[in-house]
C-alpha positions as CSV (number, residue, x, y, z in Angstrom):
1,M,13.8,-7.2,-6.7
2,T,15.2,-10.1,-4.8
3,I,13.2,-10.7,-1.7
4,L,13.7,-13.0,1.3
5,N,10.7,-14.3,3.2
6,L,11.1,-15.2,6.9
7,G,8.4,-17.4,8.5
8,T,7.2,-21.0,8.6
9,F,6.9,-22.7,5.3
10,P,5.6,-26.0,3.8
11,P,5.9,-28.8,4.3
12,K,5.2,-27.5,7.8
13,Q,1.4,-27.4,8.1
14,C,0.2,-24.1,9.6
15,G,-1.7,-21.0,8.4
16,I,1.4,-18.8,8.2
17,A,3.3,-21.5,6.2
18,T,0.5,-21.6,3.7
19,F,0.3,-17.8,3.6
20,S,4.1,-17.5,3.1
21,M,4.0,-20.0,0.2
22,D,1.1,-18.2,-1.5
23,L,2.6,-14.8,-1.1
24,C,5.9,-15.9,-2.4
25,N,4.3,-17.5,-5.5
26,S,2.3,-14.3,-6.1
27,L,5.4,-12.2,-5.8
28,R,7.2,-14.3,-8.4
29,Q,4.3,-13.8,-10.8
30,Q,5.0,-10.1,-10.5
31,G,8.6,-10.7,-11.7
32,N,10.4,-10.7,-8.4
33,K,13.0,-13.2,-7.3
34,V,12.0,-14.8,-3.9
35,K,14.0,-16.9,-1.5
36,I,12.9,-18.4,1.8
37,M,14.3,-18.4,5.3
38,A,12.2,-21.0,7.1
39,V,11.6,-21.2,10.8
40,S,11.7,-24.9,11.9
41,D,10.6,-26.6,15.1
42,N,13.6,-28.0,16.9
43,N,12.4,-31.6,16.8
44,Y,11.4,-31.6,13.1
45,D,13.6,-32.1,10.0
46,Y,11.5,-30.8,7.2
47,H,12.3,-31.6,3.6
48,Y,12.1,-28.1,2.2
49,P,12.0,-27.1,-1.5
50,R,15.1,-25.7,-3.2
51,E,14.1,-22.0,-2.6
52,V,14.6,-22.4,1.2
53,I,18.2,-21.2,1.5
54,F,18.4,-20.9,5.3
55,Q,16.8,-22.9,8.2
56,L,16.3,-21.2,11.5
57,K,15.7,-23.4,14.5
58,Q,12.8,-21.8,16.5
59,N,14.3,-22.1,20.0
60,R,18.0,-21.7,19.2
61,K,18.9,-18.0,19.9
62,Q,22.2,-18.2,18.1
63,D,20.4,-19.0,14.9
64,Y,18.7,-15.6,14.9
65,I,22.1,-13.9,15.1
66,K,23.4,-16.1,12.3
67,A,20.3,-15.2,10.2
68,A,21.0,-11.5,10.6
69,N,24.6,-12.0,9.5
70,Y,23.6,-14.1,6.5
71,I,21.1,-11.4,5.3
72,N,23.6,-8.6,5.8
73,S,26.4,-10.4,3.9
74,T,24.2,-11.7,1.0
75,R,24.5,-8.9,-1.6
76,N,21.6,-9.9,-3.8
77,I,19.0,-9.7,-1.0
78,D,17.2,-6.4,-1.4
79,L,14.5,-6.7,1.3
80,L,13.2,-9.0,4.0
81,I,9.6,-9.9,4.6
82,L,9.1,-10.8,8.3
83,Q,6.0,-12.8,9.0
84,H,5.0,-12.1,12.6
85,E,3.0,-14.3,14.9
86,Y,4.1,-14.6,18.5
87,G,4.1,-18.4,18.5
88,I,6.4,-19.1,15.6
89,Y,9.6,-17.6,17.0
90,G,11.6,-18.7,20.1
91,G,11.8,-17.2,23.6
92,R,9.0,-15.7,25.6
93,D,6.3,-14.4,23.2
94,G,8.7,-14.9,20.4
95,E,11.3,-12.4,21.7
96,F,14.2,-14.1,19.9
97,I,13.3,-12.4,16.7
98,L,14.5,-9.2,18.2
99,E,18.0,-10.6,18.3
100,M,17.9,-10.7,14.5
101,V,16.2,-7.4,13.6
102,K,18.4,-5.3,15.8
103,R,21.4,-6.5,13.8
104,L,19.8,-6.1,10.3
105,H,21.4,-3.6,7.9
106,K,18.7,-4.1,5.2
107,P,15.1,-3.0,5.2
108,F,12.4,-5.3,6.3
109,V,8.6,-5.3,6.0
110,L,6.7,-6.6,8.9
111,V,3.6,-8.6,8.1
112,T,1.4,-8.7,11.2
113,H,-0.9,-11.8,11.6
114,T,-1.9,-11.1,15.2
115,V,-2.5,-7.6,16.6
116,L,-3.8,-8.0,20.1
117,P,-6.1,-5.2,21.4
118,H,-5.2,-6.1,25.0
119,P,-1.6,-7.4,25.0
120,E,0.5,-8.2,28.0
121,K,3.3,-5.6,28.5
122,H,5.9,-8.0,27.1
123,Q,3.9,-8.8,24.0
124,K,3.3,-5.1,23.4
125,D,7.0,-4.3,23.8
126,I,8.0,-6.9,21.3
127,L,5.6,-5.7,18.6
128,N,6.5,-2.1,19.3
129,Q,10.2,-2.7,18.8
130,L,9.5,-4.6,15.6
131,C,7.3,-1.7,14.3
132,Q,9.9,0.9,15.2
133,R,12.6,-0.9,13.2
134,A,10.5,-1.9,10.2
135,A,10.7,0.0,6.9
136,G,7.0,-0.9,6.3
137,I,4.2,-2.6,8.1
138,A,1.4,-4.6,6.5
139,C,-1.7,-5.7,8.3
140,M,-5.0,-7.2,7.0
141,T,-7.7,-5.1,8.5
142,R,-8.4,-1.4,9.3
143,K,-8.9,-2.4,12.9
144,S,-5.4,-3.8,13.1
145,A,-4.0,-0.7,11.5
146,D,-5.6,1.5,14.1
147,L,-4.2,-0.7,16.9
148,L,-0.7,-0.6,15.4
149,I,-0.8,3.2,15.2
150,N,-2.6,4.0,18.5
151,L,-1.5,1.2,20.8
152,Y,1.8,-0.1,19.4
153,E,3.0,3.4,18.4
154,S,3.8,2.5,14.8
155,P,4.6,5.4,12.5
156,P,1.3,5.9,10.6
157,E,3.0,6.5,7.3
158,L,4.5,3.0,7.4
159,V,1.2,1.1,8.0
160,K,-0.6,-0.3,5.0
161,V,-3.7,-2.5,4.9
162,I,-3.5,-5.4,2.5
163,A,-6.1,-8.1,2.6
164,H,-5.4,-11.7,3.2
165,G,-4.9,-13.4,-0.1
166,V,-7.3,-16.0,-1.6
167,P,-6.3,-18.8,-4.1
168,Q,-7.9,-18.6,-7.5
169,F,-10.1,-21.6,-7.0
170,N,-11.7,-23.3,-10.0
171,V,-15.4,-22.5,-10.0
172,H,-17.6,-25.6,-9.8
173,E,-21.3,-26.2,-10.1
174,Q,-22.8,-27.0,-6.7
175,D,-25.2,-29.8,-7.6
176,F,-22.4,-31.6,-9.5
177,L,-20.1,-31.4,-6.5
178,K,-22.8,-32.7,-4.1
179,E,-23.4,-35.6,-6.4
180,K,-19.6,-36.2,-6.6
181,Y,-19.4,-36.4,-2.8
182,H,-22.6,-38.3,-2.4
183,L,-24.3,-35.4,-0.7
184,Q,-27.0,-34.7,-3.2
185,G,-30.2,-33.3,-1.6
186,R,-28.3,-32.1,1.4
187,H,-27.8,-28.5,2.7
188,I,-24.1,-28.2,3.5
189,I,-22.6,-26.3,6.4
190,S,-18.8,-26.4,6.6
191,T,-15.9,-25.2,8.7
192,F,-12.3,-25.9,7.6
193,G,-8.8,-25.5,9.0
194,L,-6.3,-27.2,11.2
195,I,-8.3,-28.6,14.1
196,G,-7.7,-27.4,17.7
197,P,-9.5,-26.1,20.8
198,G,-9.4,-22.5,19.7
199,K,-11.6,-23.1,16.7
200,G,-14.9,-23.3,18.6
201,L,-16.1,-26.4,16.7
202,E,-18.0,-27.7,19.7
203,L,-20.2,-24.5,19.4
204,G,-21.0,-25.4,15.8
205,I,-21.9,-29.0,16.7
206,K,-24.1,-27.9,19.5
207,A,-25.8,-25.3,17.3
208,L,-26.6,-28.0,14.8
209,T,-29.0,-29.7,17.3
210,Q,-31.5,-26.8,16.8
211,V,-31.0,-26.8,13.1
212,V,-31.7,-30.4,12.2
213,D,-35.1,-30.3,14.0
214,R,-36.2,-27.9,11.2
215,H,-33.8,-29.0,8.5
216,P,-33.0,-32.7,8.9
217,E,-31.3,-32.7,5.5
218,V,-28.4,-30.6,6.8
219,T,-24.8,-32.0,6.8
220,Y,-22.1,-30.2,8.8
221,L,-18.6,-30.9,7.3
222,I,-15.7,-30.4,9.7
223,L,-12.8,-30.2,7.2
224,G,-9.1,-30.6,8.2
225,Q,-6.7,-32.6,10.2
226,T,-5.6,-31.9,13.8
227,H,-2.9,-29.3,14.1
228,P,0.4,-31.2,13.9
229,M,1.8,-29.6,17.0
230,L,-1.3,-30.3,19.0
231,Q,-1.3,-33.9,17.7
232,K,2.3,-34.3,18.9
233,S,1.5,-33.0,22.4
234,E,-1.8,-34.6,23.1
235,G,-2.8,-36.8,20.1
236,E,-6.4,-36.7,19.0
237,R,-7.9,-35.8,22.3
238,Y,-9.8,-32.8,21.0
239,R,-11.1,-34.5,17.9
240,N,-12.2,-37.5,20.0
241,M,-14.1,-35.1,22.3
242,L,-15.8,-33.6,19.2
243,E,-16.7,-37.1,17.9
244,G,-18.0,-38.0,21.4
245,L,-20.2,-34.9,21.4
246,V,-21.6,-35.8,18.0
247,E,-22.7,-39.2,19.4
248,E,-24.0,-37.7,22.6
249,L,-26.3,-35.3,20.7
250,S,-27.3,-38.1,18.2
251,L,-25.9,-36.1,15.2
252,Q,-24.0,-39.0,13.5
253,K,-26.2,-38.6,10.4
254,N,-25.6,-34.9,10.2
255,V,-21.9,-34.4,11.0
256,Q,-19.0,-35.6,8.9
257,F,-15.3,-35.3,9.7
258,V,-12.9,-35.0,6.8
259,N,-9.7,-35.8,8.6
260,K,-7.0,-34.7,6.1
261,Y,-4.9,-31.7,5.1
262,L,-6.8,-30.4,2.0
263,S,-5.1,-29.2,-1.2
264,D,-6.4,-26.0,-2.8
265,D,-8.2,-28.1,-5.4
266,E,-10.0,-30.1,-2.8
267,L,-10.7,-27.1,-0.6
268,G,-12.2,-25.2,-3.6
269,E,-14.6,-28.1,-4.2
270,Y,-15.7,-28.3,-0.6
271,L,-16.2,-24.5,-0.5
272,Y,-18.2,-24.4,-3.7
273,M,-20.3,-27.3,-2.4
274,T,-21.0,-25.3,0.8
275,D,-24.4,-23.5,1.4
276,I,-23.3,-21.8,4.6
277,Y,-19.8,-21.4,5.9
278,L,-19.7,-21.4,9.7
279,S,-16.9,-19.6,11.6
280,P,-17.4,-20.2,15.3
281,Y,-14.2,-18.8,16.8
282,P,-14.8,-18.1,20.5
283,N,-11.9,-15.6,20.8
284,R,-13.2,-12.0,20.1
285,D,-9.7,-10.7,19.6
286,Q,-9.0,-13.0,16.5
287,A,-7.4,-10.4,14.2
288,V,-7.3,-12.5,11.0
289,S,-8.9,-15.6,9.6
290,G,-7.5,-17.0,6.4
291,T,-10.3,-19.6,6.3
292,M,-13.0,-16.9,6.3
293,A,-11.1,-15.0,3.6
294,F,-11.2,-18.1,1.5
295,A,-14.9,-18.5,2.0
296,M,-15.4,-14.8,1.1
297,G,-13.4,-15.4,-2.1
298,C,-15.7,-18.2,-3.1
299,G,-18.8,-16.0,-2.3
300,R,-20.3,-18.2,0.4
301,A,-23.1,-17.2,2.8
302,I,-21.3,-16.9,6.1
303,V,-22.4,-17.2,9.8
304,S,-19.8,-16.2,12.4
305,T,-19.2,-15.3,15.9
306,S,-18.3,-11.6,16.5
307,Y,-14.5,-11.8,16.5
308,A,-12.5,-8.8,15.3
309,Y,-11.9,-10.0,11.7
310,A,-15.4,-11.1,11.2
311,Q,-16.9,-7.8,12.4
312,E,-14.9,-5.9,9.8
313,V,-15.2,-8.1,6.7
314,L,-18.8,-9.1,7.2
315,A,-20.0,-5.5,7.8
316,G,-22.5,-4.1,5.3
317,G,-24.6,-7.3,5.0
318,R,-21.8,-9.6,3.8
319,G,-22.6,-12.2,6.5
320,L,-24.5,-12.8,9.7
321,L,-22.9,-12.3,13.1
322,A,-23.8,-13.8,16.4
323,H,-23.4,-11.2,19.2
324,E,-22.1,-13.9,21.6
325,P,-20.2,-17.2,20.9
326,N,-23.4,-19.0,21.8
327,P,-24.9,-22.2,20.1
328,N,-28.4,-21.0,20.4
329,E,-27.7,-17.7,18.5
330,L,-25.6,-19.5,15.9
331,S,-28.5,-21.9,15.3
332,Q,-31.0,-19.1,14.8
333,L,-28.8,-17.5,12.2
334,L,-28.2,-20.8,10.4
335,N,-32.0,-21.4,10.3
336,Q,-32.6,-17.9,9.1
337,I,-30.5,-18.6,6.0
338,L,-31.8,-22.1,5.4
339,D,-35.4,-20.7,5.6
340,D,-34.8,-17.9,3.1
341,H,-33.2,-18.7,-0.2
342,Q,-33.1,-15.0,-1.3
343,L,-31.2,-14.1,1.9
344,K,-28.6,-16.8,1.1
345,T,-28.3,-15.4,-2.5
346,N,-27.9,-11.8,-1.2
347,L,-25.2,-12.9,1.3
348,Q,-23.3,-14.8,-1.4
349,Q,-23.3,-11.8,-3.8
350,R,-22.1,-9.3,-1.1
351,A,-19.4,-11.6,0.1
352,L,-18.1,-12.2,-3.4
353,E,-18.1,-8.5,-4.2
354,L,-15.4,-8.0,-1.6
355,G,-13.7,-11.4,-1.8
356,M,-13.0,-11.3,-5.5
357,D,-10.6,-8.4,-4.9
358,W,-8.5,-10.6,-2.6
359,S,-7.1,-13.0,-5.2
360,W,-3.3,-13.6,-4.7
361,P,-2.4,-11.9,-8.0
362,S,-4.0,-8.7,-6.8
363,V,-2.5,-9.0,-3.3
364,G,0.9,-9.8,-4.9
365,R,0.8,-6.6,-6.9
366,Q,0.0,-4.5,-3.8
367,Y,3.0,-6.0,-1.9
368,T,5.2,-5.5,-4.9
369,D,4.2,-1.8,-5.1
370,L,4.9,-1.4,-1.4
371,F,8.3,-3.0,-1.7
372,R,9.3,-0.8,-4.6
373,M,8.3,2.3,-2.7
374,I,10.3,1.2,0.3
375,L,13.4,0.4,-1.7
376,D,13.3,3.6,-3.6
377,D,13.2,5.5,-0.4
378,H,15.9,3.4,1.1
379,Y,18.3,3.9,-1.8
380,I,17.6,7.6,-1.9
381,R,18.5,7.9,1.8
382,E,21.7,5.8,1.3
383,E,22.7,8.1,-1.6
384,N,22.1,11.2,0.5
385,E,24.1,9.8,3.4
386,V,27.0,9.0,1.1
387,N,26.9,12.5,-0.4
388,Y,26.7,14.1,3.0
389,A,29.7,12.1,4.1
390,R,31.7,13.3,1.1
391,L,31.0,16.9,2.2
């Protein structure tokens, strides 16, 4: 198959760009040919790799029409993957993407990264229209599948749950890594990802105040740089606020900021060095967290707020959930693991049992199977239509 992926793509730094790159690489490993249609910010000129064959400017409506014409007229494109997140396409709630899909003559698979349980009417209408036109719909949790079917009126037979993929990190021995990073003798709590106000990092810092009283040997690593779009609009204001909070709470010896965009190799080392992965998202409707998926894939003990993705993947004793996004409750759960080595071991084993099935080769196979089924159905329908026309 020759597949075209539409979404953000590196060197743009965002979760969907990374997801697109990893998915495309996994599809190539399955023997598919993959090309990229990249969504670019209007004010950025990215130096894309060779496989990017079309750049679509986010806020230029005419580009979406040109994109549809390009796909329709390019004979060797069999199927389009459309990565959907409201914020990456232009117009209100990303409505410009409808200008493209309503002109498409080729099948597309919709990959849903945000499925809101309480959408505004306009948001619901956009996703509803995309679902009605899609040849297949992929989501990453059972909860999202239920919402797509029951709220967004997606045809149930089109909806398939495929987990967020996880890189095949090199496994490292924890004590060796702690010595390498000069953290020997420390209990490591970590959170990673592009830094911004929606990540709840202030909750994690505040929770630490009640942890270090019992476990002064704890270090909380906040891994990642500020989101480039946030940095452009307001600089490092949020990070500066976090650093000020660390000083205010006298946690300078217990919190470290690693202010850089981490490669997979670096990220794997930090995760395998981690004793507890902390996911303090304040938004209960967070449908997917690639960062938590990575922590699951490395078999980490996880403490999280009760957002939608965490509730589903940490069920069955695969992690500890705070009922509210509250520093006091998070600190109790962190202390619970630090006080009980057997609990930490049990959480790690249960997380790994699920996370090891989320490797990108496995996920790539599932997407490939889905695409083959869709194309087989598509070509059968086309052949039947031709035969009917001849009659």
